[in-house]
C-alpha positions as CSV (number, residue, x, y, z in Angstrom):
1,M,-24.2,-1.9,-5.8
2,T,-26.5,-1.1,-3.3
3,S,-25.9,1.9,-1.4
4,H,-26.7,1.4,2.3
5,T,-26.0,5.1,3.3
6,E,-28.3,6.5,0.6
7,D,-31.0,3.5,1.3
8,I,-31.4,4.9,4.8
9,L,-31.4,8.5,4.2
10,N,-34.2,7.4,1.7
11,Y,-36.0,6.1,4.9
12,V,-35.6,8.9,6.7
13,R,-36.9,11.1,3.7
14,A,-40.2,8.9,3.8
15,Q,-40.8,10.2,7.1
16,I,-40.2,13.9,6.6
17,D,-41.1,14.5,3.3
18,A,-44.4,16.6,3.1
19,H,-47.7,14.9,2.3
20,P,-49.0,16.1,-1.2
21,E,-52.2,16.5,0.2
22,A,-51.2,19.5,2.3
23,V,-48.8,20.9,-0.3
24,A,-51.6,21.6,-2.8
25,E,-53.6,22.7,-0.2
26,A,-51.0,25.5,0.8
27,R,-50.7,26.0,-2.5
28,Q,-54.5,26.8,-3.2
29,R,-54.7,29.2,-0.3
30,L,-51.1,30.9,-1.6
31,E,-52.7,31.5,-4.8
32,L,-56.1,32.7,-3.7
33,T,-54.8,35.0,-1.1
34,R,-52.1,36.6,-4.0
35,K,-55.2,36.7,-6.4
36,I,-57.4,38.6,-4.0
37,A,-54.0,41.2,-2.9
38,L,-53.6,42.1,-6.6
39,R,-56.7,44.1,-6.4
40,F,-55.6,46.2,-3.3
41,P,-55.4,49.6,-4.0
42,G,-51.4,50.3,-5.4
43,A,-50.8,46.7,-6.0
44,N,-48.0,46.4,-7.9
45,R,-47.5,42.2,-8.4
46,T,-47.8,39.3,-6.1
47,Y,-45.0,36.8,-5.7
48,A,-44.4,33.0,-4.1
49,S,-41.6,32.7,-2.1
50,G,-39.9,30.0,0.1
51,S,-40.6,26.3,0.6
52,L,-43.6,26.5,-2.2
53,P,-42.0,27.2,-5.4
54,Q,-38.8,25.3,-4.3
55,H,-40.4,22.3,-3.3
56,T,-38.7,22.1,0.0
57,F,-41.5,21.5,2.4
58,I,-41.3,18.7,4.7
59,H,-43.9,17.3,7.3
60,P,-45.9,19.0,8.6
61,V,-46.4,21.8,6.4
62,G,-46.8,25.1,7.9
63,D,-46.8,28.4,5.9
64,G,-47.4,29.3,2.1
65,D,-45.2,32.4,1.9
66,G,-45.5,35.0,-0.5
67,G,-45.5,38.9,-0.9
68,L,-47.6,41.7,-2.2
69,V,-45.3,44.1,-3.8
70,L,-47.0,48.0,-3.5
71,D,-45.9,50.7,-5.7
72,R,-43.6,53.1,-3.7
73,R,-45.1,56.2,-5.7
74,Y,-48.7,55.1,-4.5
75,Y,-47.8,55.2,-1.1
76,P,-44.8,57.9,-1.4
77,K,-44.8,58.2,2.7
78,L,-43.9,54.4,3.0
79,G,-40.1,53.3,3.5
80,P,-36.9,54.8,3.0
81,D,-37.5,56.1,-0.6
82,G,-40.4,58.3,1.5
83,D,-40.7,59.1,4.8
84,G,-39.6,55.9,6.4
85,E,-43.0,55.1,7.3
86,T,-43.7,51.2,7.9
87,P,-47.1,49.9,6.8
88,Q,-48.7,49.6,10.3
89,T,-51.7,51.3,9.8
90,I,-52.1,49.6,5.7
91,I,-52.3,46.0,7.4
92,P,-55.6,46.5,9.0
93,D,-56.8,47.9,5.4
94,L,-55.2,45.0,3.7
95,C,-56.9,42.7,6.5
96,S,-60.3,44.2,6.0
97,H,-59.8,43.7,2.0
98,L,-58.5,40.0,2.1
99,G,-60.8,38.7,5.0
100,P,-64.3,38.7,3.3
101,E,-63.3,36.9,-0.2
102,I,-61.1,34.6,1.3
103,R,-63.9,33.7,3.9
104,E,-66.2,32.9,0.6
105,V,-63.9,30.0,0.4
106,Y,-62.7,29.2,3.9
107,P,-65.4,30.7,6.3
108,G,-63.4,30.0,9.3
109,A,-60.4,32.3,8.0
110,R,-58.7,35.0,10.1
111,C,-56.3,37.7,9.1
112,G,-53.6,38.9,11.7
113,K,-50.0,40.5,11.6
114,S,-47.0,38.6,11.9
115,K,-43.2,40.1,11.5
116,R,-43.2,41.0,7.7
117,G,-47.1,41.7,7.0
118,P,-50.5,39.9,7.2
119,K,-50.7,36.1,8.5
120,I,-53.8,34.5,7.4
121,S,-55.4,31.7,9.0
122,F,-58.1,29.4,7.6
123,G,-59.6,27.1,10.2
124,E,-59.8,24.2,7.8
125,P,-57.7,21.1,8.6
126,V,-56.5,18.8,5.9
127,D,-54.8,15.8,6.5
128,G,-54.4,17.0,10.1
129,Q,-52.3,20.3,8.8
130,D,-53.6,23.9,8.6
131,P,-51.3,25.4,6.4
132,T,-51.4,29.6,6.9
133,V,-50.3,32.2,4.4
134,D,-47.8,35.0,5.5
135,L,-48.0,37.8,3.1
136,V,-44.9,40.1,3.1
137,L,-46.2,43.5,2.7
138,A,-43.1,44.7,0.3
139,L,-42.2,47.7,-1.8
140,T,-40.6,48.7,-4.6
141,R,-37.1,50.4,-4.4
142,K,-35.9,54.0,-6.0
143,D,-32.6,52.9,-6.3
144,G,-30.9,49.2,-6.5
145,T,-32.1,46.0,-6.9
146,G,-34.7,44.0,-4.6
147,L,-37.4,45.5,-2.2
148,W,-38.0,47.1,0.9
149,I,-39.8,44.8,3.1
150,P,-40.7,45.8,6.8
151,N,-39.9,44.4,10.1
152,L,-43.0,45.5,12.0
153,N,-41.3,44.0,15.1
154,T,-38.7,46.9,15.2
155,N,-40.6,49.3,12.8
156,R,-37.9,49.3,10.3
157,W,-37.6,48.6,6.9
158,E,-34.9,46.0,5.5
159,A,-33.5,45.6,1.9
160,S,-34.1,42.2,0.7
161,D,-34.7,40.5,-3.1
162,P,-36.8,37.0,-2.4
163,E,-37.9,37.0,-6.0
164,R,-34.4,36.6,-7.2
165,H,-33.6,33.9,-4.2
166,I,-36.2,31.9,-5.8
167,E,-34.7,32.5,-9.3
168,L,-31.2,31.0,-8.0
169,F,-32.3,28.5,-6.0
170,I,-34.4,26.6,-8.5
171,S,-31.5,27.1,-11.0
172,G,-29.6,24.3,-12.8
173,G,-30.5,21.2,-14.2
174,Q,-33.2,18.6,-13.5
175,S,-30.7,16.2,-11.5
176,L,-28.9,19.3,-9.6
177,R,-32.5,20.8,-8.5
178,R,-33.8,17.3,-7.6
179,T,-30.9,16.6,-5.2
180,R,-30.6,20.3,-3.8
181,R,-34.2,19.7,-2.9
182,R,-33.8,16.5,-1.5
183,V,-30.7,17.7,0.6
184,I,-32.8,20.9,1.9
185,R,-35.3,18.8,3.1
186,L,-33.0,16.9,5.0
187,L,-31.2,19.5,6.6
188,K,-34.4,21.0,7.8
189,A,-35.4,17.9,9.7
190,W,-31.8,17.9,10.8
191,N,-31.9,21.2,12.2
192,K,-35.7,21.0,13.5
193,Q,-34.9,17.7,15.9
194,Y,-33.2,20.6,18.6
195,A,-35.8,22.6,20.7
196,S,-34.0,25.6,19.5
197,P,-32.7,25.3,15.7
198,A,-29.1,26.9,15.3
199,F,-30.1,27.8,11.4
200,S,-32.8,29.5,9.8
201,S,-34.4,27.4,6.7
202,H,-33.2,30.2,4.7
203,N,-29.5,29.8,6.0
204,L,-29.6,26.0,5.0
205,T,-30.8,26.8,1.6
206,V,-28.2,29.1,0.7
207,W,-25.9,26.6,1.9
208,A,-27.3,23.8,-0.7
209,W,-27.3,26.0,-3.5
210,E,-23.7,27.0,-2.6
211,F,-22.4,23.5,-1.9
212,V,-24.5,21.0,-3.9
213,Q,-22.6,20.3,-7.3
214,S,-24.4,18.6,-10.4
215,G,-23.6,15.2,-10.6
216,T,-23.2,14.0,-6.9
217,G,-25.7,11.8,-5.3
218,L,-27.9,12.6,-2.5
219,A,-25.3,11.1,0.3
220,R,-22.4,12.9,-0.9
221,A,-24.3,15.9,-1.8
222,F,-25.6,16.1,2.0
223,S,-22.0,15.4,3.5
224,T,-20.3,17.9,1.3
225,V,-23.2,20.8,2.6
226,L,-22.6,19.6,6.3
227,S,-19.0,19.6,6.3
228,D,-18.4,22.8,3.9
229,A,-20.8,24.7,6.3
230,A,-19.0,23.2,9.7
231,E,-15.5,24.9,7.8
232,R,-16.9,28.4,7.0
233,V,-18.9,28.5,10.7
234,S,-16.1,27.5,12.3
235,S,-13.5,30.0,10.7
236,G,-16.1,33.0,11.3
237,A,-16.4,33.9,7.7
238,A,-19.8,34.9,6.5
239,T,-22.8,33.5,4.4
240,T,-23.5,36.4,2.1
241,D,-26.8,36.9,0.4
242,P,-26.7,35.1,-3.2
243,A,-28.6,38.2,-4.5
244,G,-25.9,40.8,-3.0
245,V,-29.2,42.7,-1.5
246,S,-29.5,41.6,2.1
247,P,-27.2,41.6,4.7
248,N,-25.2,38.6,5.5
249,V,-27.5,35.5,6.7
250,R,-27.3,35.1,10.5
251,L,-27.1,32.3,12.7
252,L,-30.1,31.5,15.5
253,Q,-27.5,30.1,18.1
254,S,-24.1,30.6,19.0
255,R,-21.0,29.8,16.6
256,N,-20.1,27.0,19.0
257,V,-23.4,25.7,19.1
258,A,-23.7,25.8,15.2
259,V,-20.4,24.4,14.8
260,K,-20.5,21.6,17.3
261,R,-24.0,20.5,15.5
262,L,-22.8,20.8,12.1
263,R,-19.5,18.6,13.2
264,V,-21.7,16.2,15.0
265,A,-23.6,15.6,11.9
266,A,-21.0,15.6,9.2
267,D,-18.9,12.9,11.2
268,G,-22.0,11.0,11.5
269,L,-22.4,11.4,7.9
270,A,-19.0,10.3,7.0
271,M,-18.9,7.4,9.1
272,A,-21.7,6.1,7.2
273,L,-20.1,6.9,3.9
274,R,-16.9,4.9,5.1
275,H,-18.9,1.8,5.8
276,D,-20.9,1.7,3.3
277,D,-21.2,-1.9,2.5
278,D,-21.8,-2.2,6.6
279,R,-25.8,-1.5,7.0
280,D,-25.4,-1.5,10.7
281,A,-22.1,0.6,10.7
282,V,-24.4,2.8,8.6
283,S,-27.1,2.8,10.7
284,S,-25.0,4.1,13.9
285,G,-23.0,6.7,11.9
286,L,-26.5,8.1,10.6
287,S,-28.2,8.0,13.9
288,K,-26.2,10.5,15.4
289,V,-27.2,12.7,12.4
290,F,-31.2,11.9,12.3
291,F,-31.1,10.9,16.3
292,K,-35.1,11.6,15.9
293,Y,-36.1,9.3,13.6
294,L,-33.2,6.4,13.4
295,D,-32.1,3.5,16.4
296,D,-28.4,3.0,16.8
297,P,-27.9,-0.7,16.6
298,A,-24.9,-0.5,18.6
299,A,-26.4,0.8,21.5
300,V,-27.6,-1.0,24.4
301,G,-29.7,-0.9,27.8
302,V,-30.2,2.6,29.1
303,E,-28.7,4.4,25.8
304,R,-31.1,2.6,23.4
305,A,-33.6,3.5,26.3
306,V,-32.5,7.3,26.4
307,A,-32.9,7.1,22.4
308,A,-36.1,5.8,22.3
309,L,-37.1,8.6,24.9
310,R,-35.6,11.1,22.5
311,R,-37.9,10.2,19.9
312,N,-41.2,10.6,22.3
313,K,-41.4,6.8,22.4
314,P,-43.1,5.3,25.9
315,I,-40.5,2.7,27.2
316,S,-40.6,0.1,30.0
317,T,-38.7,0.7,33.3
318,A,-37.1,-2.5,32.9
319,L,-35.5,-1.7,29.8
320,L,-33.9,1.4,31.9
321,G,-33.0,-1.4,34.1
322,L,-35.0,-0.1,37.0
323,A,-35.7,-2.4,39.9
324,G,-39.3,-3.3,41.0
325,T,-42.6,-3.8,39.1
326,S,-42.5,-3.0,35.4
327,A,-44.3,0.3,34.1
328,V,-44.4,2.3,31.0
329,V,-42.3,5.5,31.1
330,R,-43.6,8.1,28.7
331,P,-41.5,11.2,27.6
332,T,-42.2,14.8,28.9
333,R,-40.0,16.8,26.8
334,A,-37.7,16.4,23.6
335,Y,-34.7,14.9,24.0
336,G,-31.4,15.3,21.9
337,E,-30.4,18.8,23.0
338,S,-28.0,18.3,25.6
339,R,-26.4,15.2,24.3
340,Y,-25.3,16.7,20.9
341,D,-24.4,20.1,22.3
342,R,-22.2,18.9,25.1
């Protein structure tokens, strides 16, 4: 028997999944950067992190994340195990090291600075996208697991274990990994519909790692993550670092806003699953979750028009019920924030 909920979620996935050409380009750029970075004085190793090794990019592809781990013994003044210095002065040297070789392949490449280290832009769009590389400048730790990574905005060091995170997030059997990846992509697309997302990609990935279980289909797994996350945030309980190194995962918005968004999405998905044999009811429920991607078939008149504007589609004044000569109304801002945050 066909699951309408699964079917419509797959329709959303077809809209949000990253294009293979852009992903391949992001991977190539990160691999090139890592290869060159390994020849930097004091380099210990490099690693890939984030969406690339997890296969959780959504469209459009942005950053290819990775890290360069420096040997703290080569830089005795750096980090909490040394004199507490941050690598502010090293980043220009690293950019001078990376830039010339990267420009042999990408002539328009430029190396700047982000929160954690160098950020390389390449100036060569592929499939309309121009993935950058964020290279975290990390430092081995004298005691404990993980790495010291800098916060260059606050000039402080923070403990983290991005390499362990990747091990955890890609663990499990093939079916579990596939479902988890798909749930994470759906979560990212849902979260990014809002002008100011409430959750980091890392936060959503941790929840998927915690709550998605083996033998669960996509719709049920997605529903479980939303409902379990809503319960946790509502209770005020913390989401802890799976690696046991970093501080608790932080929300990007207030707890009230985060809970409202999670509950609206969880309720919409629960409605879809309750009426899985009724395609219109499923579409109506899932339109509450993916309001930028799906129409609510139960919506009429102005409500349907507002839904179209929310998805940045031009509509006519006639559809809005306005008198006079018909004209086209084009969206001037992102809709969806106020309706679902009330």
